[in-house]
FIROMAR-307617 format. One record per atom (N, C-alpha, C, CB): residue in one letter; x, z, y. Coordinates in steps of 0.001 Angstrom, whole numbers, plus 500000, padded with zeros to 6 digits. Glycine has a CB too. Example, Ala and Ser with C-alpha at 12.3 -4.5 7.8 and 13.67 -1.06 7.14 Angstrom:
residues 2
A513190507800494310A512300507800495500A513200507800496700A511308509046495527S512850507080497750S513670507140498940S512900507870500030S514084505725499402
end
This chain:
residues 206
M096385045140737313M097845045109737209M098247044181736078M098422046533736980A099094043199736411A099481042192735432A100555042735734506A099975040923736128E100499042290733250E101476042724732249E102673041796732276E100848042759730833D103849042383732208D105083041605732246D105344041013730871D106281042478732704N105158039703730749N105407039000729492N106604038078729609N104178038206729072S107565038451730478S108726037585730684S109620037534729463S109524038054731878H109638038611728675H110473038633727480H109647038197726278H111074040041727249P110144037252725516P109409036829724315P109328037967723309P110079035600723670P108313037946722418P108144039042721443P109362039265720578P106963038765720558S110126038205720278S111278038343719387S112416039128720029S111777036975718968L112438039216721389L113528039897722077L113162041318722472L113931039118723303R111957041752722210R111566043103722568R112241044114721648R110044043254722508H112542045261722218H113219046304721437H112246046936720448H113816047389722370E112639046968719186E111848047593718142E112715048603717408E111277046536717165P112147049721717028P112946050722716304P113422050190714961P112134052003716093Q114656050512714636Q115255050074713387Q115461051272712473Q116590049346713644L115108051120711217L115300052161710216L116606051914709476L114111052207709229T117423052939709409T118710052822708737T118549053100707248T119739053783709357P118927052166706385P118816052410704940P119727053554704508P119162051134704149V119208054429703689V119981055553703164V120659055173701860V119082056777702954A119951054461701005A120500054049699715A119697052866699203A120479055222698688E120281052182698234E119621051033697621E119844051090696122E120148049693698212K118789050858695368K118857050964693919K118082049823693281K118311052321693443S118741049123692353S118066048083691580S117549048708690290S119026046880691278L116247048715690131L115640049350688969L115716048430687762L114185049730689259P115955048988686579P116025048159685366P114668047634684925P116642048949684238A113594048195685438A112247047754685068A111345047833686286A111675048610683905K110305047016686297K109353047034687399K108595048354687405K108374045847687299C108299048834688599C107590050108688723C106242049892689391C108427051127689522K105351050853689169K104050050844689818K104221051389691237K103005051686689007T103954050568692214T104217050956693605T103361052136694052T103974049775694529T102200052314693456T101316053406693874T101776054761693357T099906053140693402T102737054784692446T103200056054691873T104521056518692478T103351055921690369L105049055800693442L106322056178694055L106133057410694935L106900055007694882K106851058500694607K106735059751695349K108127060266695718K105962060810694520Y108250060724696969Y109520061256697471Y109368062736697777Y109986060487698732C110339063523697339C110354064955697628C111452065225698654C110580065799696324P111109065449699930P112133065650700959P112865066972700841P111512065559702310T112309067926700094T112944069238699991T114262069163699241T112014070224699303I114280068428698131I115506068313697328I115939066859697177I115298068939695944D115368065961697979D115775064550698015D115741063907696631D117175064424698603L114586063939696008L114382063272694728L113239062270694860L114085064304693604I113368061163694145I112345060125694138I111843059955692712I112898058779694702S110546060059692529S109942059866691211S109096058599691231S109081061098690803L109078057911690106L108296056692689979L107922056484688522L109074055476690525V107013055551688307V106552055213686962V106722053716686769V105063055646686738T107338053321685666T107516051909685374T106220051325684822T108672051701684381E106193050000684702E105007049350684153E104809049688682684E105105047846684328D105861050168682031D105754050619680639D105370052091680551D107072050385679905D104965052681681692D104537054081681765D105648055045681374D103333054304680870E106834054787681882E107949055715681725E108206056409683061E109230054976681226L108289057729683019L108581058512684217L110082058525684461L108038059955684082R110483058258685704R111898058280686059R112061058967687411R112488056840686094V113064059830687483V113362060578688706V114802060288689097V113131062118688511F115014059882690352F116335059503690845F116706060338692066F116375058004691190R118018060459692273R118532060953693550R118606059783694526R119935061628693375L118883060089695785L118921059036696796L120052058050696563L119054059642698170N121117058478695884N122222057567695604N121973056694694382N123491058350695411G120795056803693774G120454055985692621G120724056628691284G121184054724692690Q121323057815691269Q121618058489690006Q120329058996689372Q122606059654690224K120171058713688080K118976059167687364K119109060643687025K118752058336686078V118089061424687358V118086062860687086V117474063144685721V117318063618688180F116274062657685505F115633062784684195F114514061765684109F115089064230683962G113933061658682951G112841060723682734G112294060871681331G113300059287682977G111289060093681033G110697060156679708G109356059462679679G110549061591679260S108799059406678485S107504058780678273S106619059724677475S107654057420677548F105334059708677779F104372060552677078F103526059749676099F103473061261678074K103890058489675886K103159057642674962K103720057810673552K103228056167675404G102877057588672570G103311057671671183G104086056432670764G102117057867670271D104576056440669549D105342055319669016D104385054193668644D106188055754667787P104482053014669296P103551051925668966P103747051384667562P103705050799669955Y104961051523667008Y105219051021665658Y104576051903664593Y106718050925665412L104247053134664959L103589054053664026L102112054233664359L104290055410664038D101589053343665201D100181053402665628D099839054741666267D099254053151664439E100807055306667004E100574056577667683E100214056392669151E101795057455667567D100339055162669645D100064054901671059D098584054582671235D100944053736671592D097820055576671692D096388055391671911D096040055186673380D095631056579671376G097059055038674224G096827054842675652G096698056115676440G095613054042675850G096706057269675765G096561058537676474G097770058933677281G096256059611675514G098927058330677003G100142058670677729G100354057877678996G101304058483676853E099376057057679375E099497056294680621E099516057247681813E098332055275680759I100544057116682652I100690057988683821I099902057393684984I102197058170684207R099027058212685556R098161057733686634R098522058302687997R096736058068686323K098981059554688044K099292060162689332K100508061065689200K098087060955689869L101282061131690291L102421062042690406L102290062818691708L103778061266690351M102783064060691697M102785064843692935M103819065955692831M101376065433693225W104722065989693812W105732067048693881W105136068302694512W106967066577694685K105593069452694029K105285070689694729K106134070737695993K105542071939693823N105649071433697025N106323071411698324N107759071912698260N105550072240699313N108048072881697389N109417073384697295N110303072514696416N109411074792696762G109738071495695770G110523070583694955G110890071098693588G111740070238695661H110400072256693200H110773072828691904H109992072207690753H110555074328691916L108777071748691015L107906071268689948L107321069911690316L106781072279689669L107101069105689278L106466067794689431L105234067751688531L107464066629689079A104075067485689118A102830067383688358A102594065929687972A101628067936689176V102249065717686700V102016064374686169V100633064346685526V103126063967685137A099766063464686003A098428063299685437A098412062055684564A097350063203686555C097955062214683324C097954061115682363C096531060676682039C098686061524681082A096434059555681325A095134058983680998A094360059822680002A095306057596680456D095027060726679283D094315061598678346D093691062794679053D095261062081677252N093634062733680397N093031063790681222N093719065132681027N091550063926680901T095026065095681001T095827066314680958T096852066279682081T096524066475679582I097268067456682501I098285067604683538I099528068200682896I097776068496684720R100661067575683135R101937068089682670R102749068531683881R102706067022681836I103211069771683863I104044070301684937I105484070280684450I103601071751685355I106335069536685163I107715069329684742I108649070040685707I108052067820684666S109633070744685154S110634071422685969S111637070405686496S111351072526685158A111916070457687799A112880069536688394A114307069882688003A112745069541689905Y114545071088687520Y115894071514687159Y116260071121685734Y116027073014687326S115299071193684824S115592070890683421S114960069591682944S115122072019682547G113961069084683660G113269067886683217G112334068130682048G114261066843682847K112060069394681747K111205069739680610K109809070127681091K111828070891679791I108851069969680193I107468070344680486I107332071855680371I106473069623679528V106931072508681452V106749073962681444V105283074344681280V107303074572682729H104366073413681592H102937073658681392H102264072352681016H102282074268682665H101257072452680154H100488071277679730H099061071734679462H101120070593678452Y098118071274680268Y096747071747680126Y095768070636680517Y096513073009680990P094528070704680027P093533069675680359P093071069787681799P092332069774679428V092631068659682337V092142068628683711V090825069374683837V091976067187684188Y089983069282682849Y088665069915682897Y088242070256681474Y087611068985683587E087273071136681367E086717071503680072E085686070453679660E086076072924680121E085895069879678483E084990068838678012E083626069431677656E085593068114676795Q082583068722678055Q081211069128677757Q080669068263676626Q080308069016679018S080002068899675698S079494068170674533S078398067180674907S078967069145673497D077658067472675986D076558066598676385D076957065613677474D075393067425676858A078255065483677723A078702064559678776A078477063123678321A080204064791679125D077876062311679199D077569060932678838D078659059964679256D076266060519679456R079653060416679967R080743059535680374R082018060351680542R080393058790681688S083139059672680384S084425060341680518S084824060426681984S085504059607679708V085542061471682326V085998061698683693V087463061300683787V085795063182684119K087811060538684807K089177060069684992K089796060718686226K089211058536685116V091100060928686169V091835061497687295V091988060432688375V093227062035686844T091574060751689591T091692059815690708T092647060299691787T090337059569691315C092906061603691853C093840062132692841C094483063393692285C093126062425694190L095611063773692869L096369064920692382L097062065576693561L097399064499691295G097021066904693627G097657067613694733G097863069075694405G096829067480695996W098725069713695202W098998071138695061W098239071896696140W100523071429695149G097850073124695827G097128073940696791G097413075411696588G095641073682696694V096789076220697431V096921077674697368V095611078247696859V097294078278698762N095693079090695842N094504079652695208N094308081099695646N094612079564693673F093159081379696268F092803082737696666F091481083140696009F092703082849698211T091350082818694724T090130083166693998T089954084674693927T090156082573692589D091059085374693678D091018086836693633D091166087349695065D092147087421692694S090054087682695702S090079088066697115S090840089369697341S088659088202697643Q090769090305696407Q091453091583696582Q092966091397696590Q091049092560695476V093460090558695688V094900090291695657V095326089568696924V095277089460694415A094513088624697400A094848087893698622A094897088828699826A093832086771698868Q093937089731699926Q093933090679701038Q095132091615700974Q092641091487701040Q095519092017699781Q096677092887699638Q097951092164700059Q096799093383698196Q098068090892699690Q099250090118700076Q099317089923701583Q099250088763699376L098183089668702209L098166089509703662L098504090822704355L096799089003704131K098078091929703781K098388093240704353K099876093521704268K097602094343703637E100494093151703150E101926093384702979E102758092456703852E102315093208701523A102155091365704336A102879090459705233A103007091021706635A102187089116705289A102424092202706887A102564092925708162A102087092095709349A104017093333708377G100995091381709169G100399090645710274G101142089394710690G100286091526711430Q102161088979709946Q102913087786710318Q102177086498709960Q104265087803709647I101168086603709095I100420085418708692I098982085835708419I101059084738707435S098048084940708715S096628085224708535S096018084192707592S095887085227709896V094740084410707264V094039083463706403V093930082104707084V092643083992706041E093704082112708405E093609080851709144E094916080074709070E093237081114710608D096048080799709080D097341080124708974D097504079472707609D098484081112709225L097051080155706568L097194079617705221L096335078381705013L096833080671704196L095173078352705639L094268077219705481L094557076099706462L092848077671705641S095448076331707404S095768075310708397S096783074324707836S096306075955709684S096616073066708192S097551072033707736S098863072060708509S096914070661707865D098917072833709610D100134072889710418D101173073849709850D099792073294711831V100748074768708994V101669075748708420V102218075206707115V100968077116708194H103548075107707022H104172074598705807H104027075622704690H105661074265706051P103696075175703470P103526076124702361P104756076968702071P103150075383701124S105960076418702309S107170077194702049S107276078390702998S108410076302702185K106784078234704248K106788079351705192K105820080436704742K106425078868706605A104650080022704273A103675080996703783A104201081721702560A102348080313703455A104873080995701670A105417081624700465A106509082621700804A105960080568699512A107255082359701883A108331083275702269A107783084584702828A109242082613703300L106612084532703455L106029085732704048L105199086529703051L105174085358705233L104640085848702063L103824086538701075L104702087122699979L102781085589700475K104274088230699441K105017088891698380K104942088062697106K104476090314698136A106055087983696405A106116087175695193A105234087769694097A107562087055694702D104596086889693350D103768087295692215D104636087199690972D102471086405692084L105160088334690503L106107088335689393L105531087738688116L106570089734689124P104331088106687675P103806087487686447P103690085975686535P102456088062686123R103276085479687711R103154084034687861R104522083370687837R102424083690689158E105504083972688500E106842083397688509E107455083410687114E107738084154689484L107196084461686345L107716084525684981L107069083473684091L107493085914684392A105806083167684356A105119082159683554A105705080776683776A103636082149683876L106251080526684967L106838079225685282L108333079177685025L106567078874686717L108900080262684512L110339080334684300L110729079566683049L110797081790684195D111740078735683166D112281078018682015D113320078908681355D112901076641682433I112919079585680292I113786080596679688I114954079980678929I112984081475678755E114831078708678515E115907078093677746E117198078002678552E115491076710677279S117073077790679863S118272077689680696S118948079037680889S117923077097682048S118226080138680604S118790081477680770S119420082017679496S117724082425681240L119165081375678376L119705081857677109L121165081448676961L118880081321675930P121997082296676359P123403081925676147P123523080842675086P124233083154675740K124514079986675267K124739078921674300K125509079474673100K125508077741674949L125035079153671906L125682079611670684L126838078683670335L124671079682669518S127879079264669814S129027078471669395S128701077706668123S130257079365669183T129401076606667916T129177075792666730T129640076535665489T129901074445666849L128799076551664469L129157077241663230L130258076480662508L127925077400662316P131237077194661969P132315076507661242P131796075885659959P133457077479660924A132393074762659605A131993074082658376A132472074869657170A132546072646658336T131630074962656162T131988075674654930T131922074720653763T131058076883654690G132914074782652916G132959073917651740G132544074670650498G134351073336651555S132038073967649549S131619074569648278S132597074173647190S130177074136647897E132963075113646379E133911074833645302E133157074429644045E134808076061645024
end
């Protein structure tokens, strides 16, 4: 069966993508660090100067910052270089892996670091340094008894196979599993819950 080539390639119908927004960045960014969070429509990226910046789709900057020291004070040892970014599926947290082999967990609501810990435990007899090459979020079922209890409380709506399957969205699994209060409290940004104090009146000395 012969193929119909009567229409030139330039006239063939091709799907067109409609631009949602356009933003001119003030500095060049590392293309490999561009990450989009579809849950809350945020885009995170890293500039060539290793500055983290998070934008909305309309180009508005949400938060940003740098983890490098002050170069004028000889505090910049290269450990603040950002190598990997990864959003949590619900969009609440952003994981940032730096060259000093530490992970910083940043709250998407406040832009503040809620957790900061090393990637691995350093060994005294290690002959070479370990570098971060990939970063991702996962589900931890190290405590089998707690996992079995959570599955039991889900009333058969979800199984272990569902949790390990790539077809089940993590947000659906989180909705069916009972919330872990201690873990949620550990990730809570308490500063946003505290009442704001009024400005103290100025006092003069006689």
